[in-house]
C-alpha positions as CSV (number, residue, x, y, z in Angstrom):
1,X,0.0,0.0,0.0
2,X,1.2,3.5,-0.9
3,X,0.9,6.2,1.7
4,X,-1.2,9.1,0.7
5,X,-3.6,11.5,2.5
6,X,-6.1,8.7,2.3
7,X,-5.7,5.2,0.9
8,X,-7.0,4.8,-2.6
9,X,-10.1,2.7,-3.4
10,X,-8.0,-0.2,-4.6
11,X,-5.8,-0.1,-1.5
12,X,-8.8,0.0,0.8
13,X,-10.5,-2.9,-1.1
14,X,-7.3,-5.0,-0.9
15,X,-6.8,-4.3,2.8
16,X,-10.5,-5.1,3.7
17,X,-10.5,-8.3,1.6
18,X,-7.3,-9.6,3.1
19,X,-8.3,-8.6,6.7
20,X,-11.7,-10.2,6.2
21,X,-10.1,-13.5,5.4
22,X,-7.7,-13.2,8.4
23,X,-10.6,-12.4,10.8
24,X,-12.7,-15.2,9.4
25,X,-9.8,-17.6,10.0
26,X,-9.9,-16.7,13.7
27,X,-6.6,-14.8,13.6
28,X,-6.5,-11.6,15.8
29,X,-6.1,-8.2,14.1
30,X,-2.7,-7.7,15.7
31,X,-1.4,-11.0,14.3
32,X,-3.1,-10.5,11.0
33,X,-1.4,-7.1,10.5
34,X,2.0,-8.7,11.0
35,X,1.1,-11.4,8.4
36,X,0.1,-8.6,5.9
37,X,3.2,-6.6,6.8
38,X,5.4,-9.6,6.0
39,X,3.7,-10.0,2.6
40,X,3.9,-6.3,1.8
41,X,6.9,-5.0,-0.3
42,X,6.2,-1.3,0.0
43,X,8.0,0.3,3.0
44,X,5.3,2.8,3.7
45,X,2.7,0.1,3.6
46,X,4.7,-1.9,6.1
47,X,4.9,1.1,8.4
48,X,1.1,1.6,8.3
49,X,0.4,-2.1,9.0
50,X,3.0,-2.1,11.9
51,X,1.3,1.0,13.4
52,X,-2.0,-0.8,13.3
53,X,-0.5,-4.0,14.8
54,X,1.2,-2.1,17.6
55,X,-2.0,-0.2,18.5
56,X,-4.0,-3.4,18.6
57,X,-1.4,-5.0,20.9
58,X,-1.9,-2.1,23.3
59,X,-5.5,-3.3,23.7
60,X,-7.2,-0.8,21.3
61,X,-10.2,-2.0,19.3
62,X,-9.4,-2.6,15.7
63,X,-11.3,0.5,14.4
64,X,-9.4,2.7,16.9
65,X,-6.1,1.3,15.5
66,X,-7.2,2.2,12.0
67,X,-8.4,5.6,13.1
68,X,-5.0,6.4,14.6
69,X,-3.3,6.0,11.2
70,X,-5.4,8.8,9.6
71,X,-5.4,6.8,6.3
72,X,-9.0,5.5,6.3
73,X,-12.2,7.5,5.5
74,X,-14.5,8.1,8.4
75,X,-17.3,5.9,7.1
76,X,-14.9,2.9,6.9
77,X,-14.0,3.5,10.5
78,X,-17.6,3.8,11.5
79,X,-18.7,0.6,9.7
80,X,-15.8,-1.4,11.1
81,X,-16.7,-0.1,14.6
82,X,-20.3,-1.4,14.0
83,X,-18.8,-4.7,12.8
84,X,-16.8,-5.1,15.9
85,X,-19.7,-4.2,18.2
86,X,-22.1,-6.7,16.4
87,X,-19.6,-9.5,16.1
88,X,-19.7,-9.7,12.3
89,X,-16.5,-7.8,11.5
90,X,-15.4,-10.2,8.7
91,X,-18.8,-9.7,6.9
92,X,-18.5,-5.9,7.2
93,X,-14.9,-6.0,5.8
94,X,-16.1,-8.2,2.9
95,X,-18.9,-5.7,2.2
96,X,-16.4,-2.8,2.3
97,X,-14.1,-4.7,-0.1
98,X,-17.0,-5.3,-2.5
99,X,-17.9,-1.6,-2.3
100,X,-14.4,-0.3,-2.9
101,X,-13.8,-2.7,-5.7
102,X,-16.9,-1.4,-7.4
103,X,-15.7,2.1,-7.0
104,X,-12.3,1.3,-8.4
105,X,-14.0,-0.4,-11.4
106,X,-16.1,2.7,-12.0
107,X,-13.0,5.0,-11.9
108,X,-11.1,2.7,-14.2
109,X,-13.9,2.6,-16.7
110,X,-14.3,6.4,-16.7
111,X,-10.5,6.8,-17.1
112,X,-10.4,4.4,-20.0
113,X,-13.4,6.2,-21.6
114,X,-11.7,9.6,-21.3
115,X,-8.2,8.6,-22.2
116,X,-8.8,7.5,-25.8
117,X,-10.7,10.7,-26.9
118,X,-8.0,12.8,-25.3
119,X,-5.3,11.0,-27.2
120,X,-7.3,11.4,-30.4
121,X,-7.8,15.1,-29.8
122,X,-4.0,15.6,-29.2
123,X,-3.3,13.7,-32.4
124,X,-5.8,15.9,-34.3
125,X,-4.1,19.0,-33.1
126,X,-0.6,17.7,-34.0
127,X,-1.7,16.7,-37.5
128,X,-3.4,20.1,-38.1
129,X,-0.3,21.9,-36.7
130,X,2.0,20.0,-39.1
131,X,-0.3,20.9,-42.0
132,X,-0.4,24.7,-41.3
133,X,3.2,25.0,-40.2
134,X,5.1,22.7,-42.5
135,X,2.9,21.8,-45.5
136,X,1.2,25.1,-46.4
137,X,4.5,27.0,-46.8
138,X,5.5,24.5,-49.5
139,X,2.3,25.1,-51.3
140,X,2.8,28.9,-51.0
141,X,6.1,28.6,-52.8
142,X,4.4,26.5,-55.5
143,X,1.7,29.2,-56.0
144,X,4.4,31.9,-56.0
145,X,6.3,30.2,-58.7
146,X,3.1,29.9,-60.8
147,X,2.5,33.7,-60.3
148,X,-0.7,33.4,-58.3
149,X,-2.0,33.4,-54.8
150,X,-3.6,30.8,-52.5
151,X,-7.3,31.0,-51.5
152,X,-8.2,33.3,-48.6
153,X,-8.7,30.3,-46.2
154,X,-5.3,29.0,-47.1
155,X,-3.7,32.4,-46.6
156,X,-5.4,32.7,-43.2
157,X,-4.1,29.3,-42.1
158,X,-0.7,30.1,-43.4
159,X,-0.6,33.3,-41.4
160,X,-1.6,31.3,-38.3
161,X,1.2,28.8,-39.0
162,X,3.7,31.6,-39.4
163,X,2.6,33.1,-36.1
164,X,2.9,29.7,-34.4
165,X,6.4,29.2,-35.8
166,X,7.5,32.7,-34.7
167,X,6.3,32.2,-31.1
168,X,6.9,28.4,-31.0
169,X,9.1,28.5,-27.8
170,X,6.5,30.5,-25.9
171,X,3.6,28.4,-27.1
172,X,5.4,25.2,-26.3
173,X,6.2,26.5,-22.8
174,X,2.6,27.5,-22.3
175,X,1.4,24.1,-23.6
176,X,3.5,22.2,-21.1
177,X,2.3,24.5,-18.3
178,X,-1.3,23.7,-19.3
179,X,-0.5,20.0,-19.4
180,X,1.1,20.2,-16.0
181,X,-1.9,22.1,-14.6
182,X,-4.3,19.5,-16.0
183,X,-2.2,16.6,-14.6
184,X,-2.1,18.2,-11.2
185,X,-5.8,18.9,-11.3
186,X,-6.6,15.3,-12.1
187,X,-4.3,14.0,-9.4
188,X,-5.4,16.2,-6.6
189,X,-8.5,15.4,-4.6
190,X,-9.7,19.0,-4.8
191,X,-9.2,19.0,-8.6
192,X,-11.0,15.7,-9.0
193,X,-14.0,16.9,-7.0
194,X,-14.1,20.1,-9.1
195,X,-14.1,18.0,-12.3
196,X,-16.8,15.7,-11.0
197,X,-18.9,18.6,-9.8
198,X,-18.7,20.2,-13.3
199,X,-19.5,16.9,-15.1
200,X,-22.4,16.1,-12.8
201,X,-24.0,19.4,-13.9
202,X,-23.0,19.4,-17.6
203,X,-26.1,18.5,-19.6
204,X,-24.3,15.8,-21.8
205,X,-22.8,14.0,-18.8
206,X,-25.4,14.8,-16.0
207,X,-27.5,11.6,-16.6
208,X,-24.4,9.4,-16.5
209,X,-23.2,10.9,-13.2
210,X,-26.8,10.7,-11.8
211,X,-26.7,7.0,-12.5
212,X,-23.3,6.7,-10.8
213,X,-24.7,8.6,-7.7
214,X,-27.8,6.4,-7.5
215,X,-25.7,3.2,-7.8
216,X,-23.4,4.5,-5.0
217,X,-26.5,5.2,-2.9
218,X,-27.8,1.7,-3.4
219,X,-24.4,0.2,-2.7
220,X,-23.9,2.3,0.4
221,X,-27.3,1.4,1.7
222,X,-26.6,-2.3,1.3
223,X,-23.2,-1.8,3.0
224,X,-24.8,0.1,5.9
225,X,-27.7,-2.3,6.4
226,X,-25.5,-5.4,6.2
227,X,-23.3,-3.8,8.8
228,X,-26.2,-3.3,11.2
229,X,-26.4,0.5,10.9
230,X,-29.8,2.2,11.4
231,X,-31.5,3.9,8.5
232,X,-31.0,7.5,9.5
233,X,-27.3,7.2,10.3
234,X,-26.9,5.2,7.0
235,X,-28.2,8.2,5.1
236,X,-25.7,10.4,6.9
237,X,-22.9,8.1,5.9
238,X,-24.0,7.7,2.3
239,X,-24.2,11.5,1.9
240,X,-20.4,11.4,2.3
241,X,-20.0,8.6,-0.2
242,X,-22.0,9.8,-3.2
243,X,-20.0,13.0,-3.9
244,X,-23.0,14.4,-5.9
245,X,-24.7,17.6,-4.8
246,X,-28.0,16.7,-6.4
247,X,-28.0,13.3,-4.7
248,X,-27.0,14.9,-1.4
249,X,-30.0,17.2,-1.7
250,X,-32.3,14.2,-2.3
251,X,-30.8,12.4,0.7
252,X,-31.7,15.4,2.9
253,X,-35.2,15.3,1.6
254,X,-35.3,11.6,2.4
255,X,-34.1,12.3,6.0
256,X,-36.8,15.0,6.4
257,X,-39.5,12.5,5.3
258,X,-38.2,9.9,7.8
259,X,-38.6,12.5,10.5
260,X,-42.2,12.9,9.5
261,X,-42.7,9.2,10.3
262,X,-42.6,8.0,6.7
263,X,-41.1,4.6,6.1
264,X,-38.0,4.1,3.9
265,X,-39.7,3.3,0.6
266,X,-42.0,6.3,0.9
267,X,-39.1,8.6,1.8
268,X,-37.0,7.3,-1.2
269,X,-40.0,7.7,-3.5
270,X,-40.7,11.3,-2.4
271,X,-37.0,12.2,-2.6
272,X,-36.9,10.9,-6.2
273,X,-33.7,8.9,-5.6
274,X,-34.7,5.9,-7.7
275,X,-36.9,5.3,-10.7
276,X,-40.4,4.0,-10.2
277,X,-39.3,0.4,-10.9
278,X,-36.5,0.5,-8.3
279,X,-38.8,2.3,-5.8
280,X,-41.3,-0.6,-6.1
281,X,-38.4,-3.1,-5.6
282,X,-37.4,-1.3,-2.4
283,X,-41.0,-1.4,-1.2
284,X,-41.3,-5.1,-1.8
285,X,-37.9,-5.7,-0.1
286,X,-39.0,-3.5,2.9
287,X,-42.2,-5.5,3.3
288,X,-40.4,-8.9,3.0
289,X,-37.5,-7.9,5.3
290,X,-34.8,-8.2,2.7
291,X,-34.2,-4.5,1.7
292,X,-30.5,-5.0,1.9
293,X,-30.5,-7.6,-0.8
294,X,-32.8,-5.4,-3.0
295,X,-30.3,-2.5,-2.6
296,X,-27.5,-4.9,-3.6
297,X,-29.4,-5.9,-6.8
298,X,-30.2,-2.3,-7.6
299,X,-26.6,-1.4,-7.2
300,X,-25.6,-4.2,-9.7
301,X,-28.3,-3.0,-12.1
302,X,-26.8,0.6,-12.0
303,X,-23.4,-0.8,-12.6
304,X,-24.6,-2.6,-15.7
305,X,-26.3,0.6,-16.9
306,X,-23.2,2.7,-16.3
307,X,-21.0,0.2,-18.3
308,X,-23.6,0.3,-21.2
309,X,-23.6,4.1,-21.1
310,X,-19.8,4.3,-21.2
311,X,-19.7,1.8,-24.1
312,X,-22.3,3.8,-26.0
313,X,-20.5,7.1,-25.4
314,X,-17.2,5.5,-26.6
315,X,-18.8,4.0,-29.7
316,X,-20.1,7.5,-30.6
317,X,-16.9,9.5,-29.7
318,X,-14.4,7.4,-31.6
319,X,-16.0,7.6,-35.2
320,X,-17.0,11.3,-34.5
321,X,-13.4,12.3,-33.8
322,X,-12.2,10.4,-36.8
323,X,-14.8,12.2,-39.0
324,X,-13.9,15.6,-37.6
325,X,-10.2,15.0,-38.2
326,X,-10.8,13.8,-41.7
327,X,-13.0,16.8,-42.5
328,X,-10.5,19.4,-41.1
329,X,-7.6,17.8,-42.9
330,X,-9.6,17.5,-46.1
331,X,-10.7,21.1,-45.9
332,X,-7.2,22.3,-45.5
333,X,-5.8,20.2,-48.3
334,X,-8.7,21.0,-50.7
335,X,-8.3,24.7,-50.1
336,X,-4.9,24.5,-51.8
337,X,-5.3,21.5,-54.1
338,X,-8.4,22.7,-55.9
339,X,-7.0,26.1,-56.9
340,X,-3.7,24.4,-57.9
341,X,-5.5,21.8,-60.0
342,X,-7.4,24.7,-61.7
343,X,-4.2,26.5,-62.5
344,X,-2.5,23.3,-63.8
345,X,-5.5,22.5,-66.0
346,X,-5.5,26.0,-67.5
347,X,-1.8,25.7,-68.2
348,X,-2.2,22.4,-69.8
């Protein structure tokens, strides 16, 4: 495990999965952390595990030992505390591992969906830059030798290319500054939250992020219910998990309805958190006493919907970018080739 402000989703998932197996096998947390430490290569990861082991040896509860590291989110600490209190710590850790593996899969899918279009856009810019900086000056010389001028569009692009060549050092420096700023933004937690906040409001991506938020809500509810947490405190915890302002507003509405003595299905329906179908599923689960399993199924359904949406978006973006690149390159080339062909035919 790599030491950061907080452990990543993948690190928390791996820790919870391994610790769950250790607890299930009847090994104490202190002994288990030593076992994990011996299997860990990273020195910072070893230090974290040793700190947890030493704290557990001093008689602290496991959740207190995790809390002392400052590496785990509050809701992880709270759920593990519930697991210790109720005697089902291994089940809670397994549920946490499932949740964070799901979160890691969502993040990986989003990154893969964004990476290819960004590479295509950079390639488009490079191709266009080569055309207006290197290719158009050659055509200008040809037109000059023939005693004529290029089209207005070609001359405008040529002037742009000349300007770019003249200030290439400054433009290159500014480009790398922008790239560095984007990289830092994507890596920092504040930057990631800002990007997610923008995308969750942007009309073209809002529906996608609404589905992610609803899936997180359902997964969080399953996690909380399976850990023995009561409904009201579950909603408090899930409000931290969803990282979506619209969903957080709906959760507050749901909490307000619960205070009015409404049951959970009624509160969820009035808050508009789920679609009608999923609201009915929750109602049936609530009546039959298996609402946690219903939440788990809803979460899986949202996962599948998210993957389908990502695949659909990628299937649209890829050919669209290729078409745009082809049109731009074709327009630039035709702006010089058509006049040149006309001149050559008149000479012939």
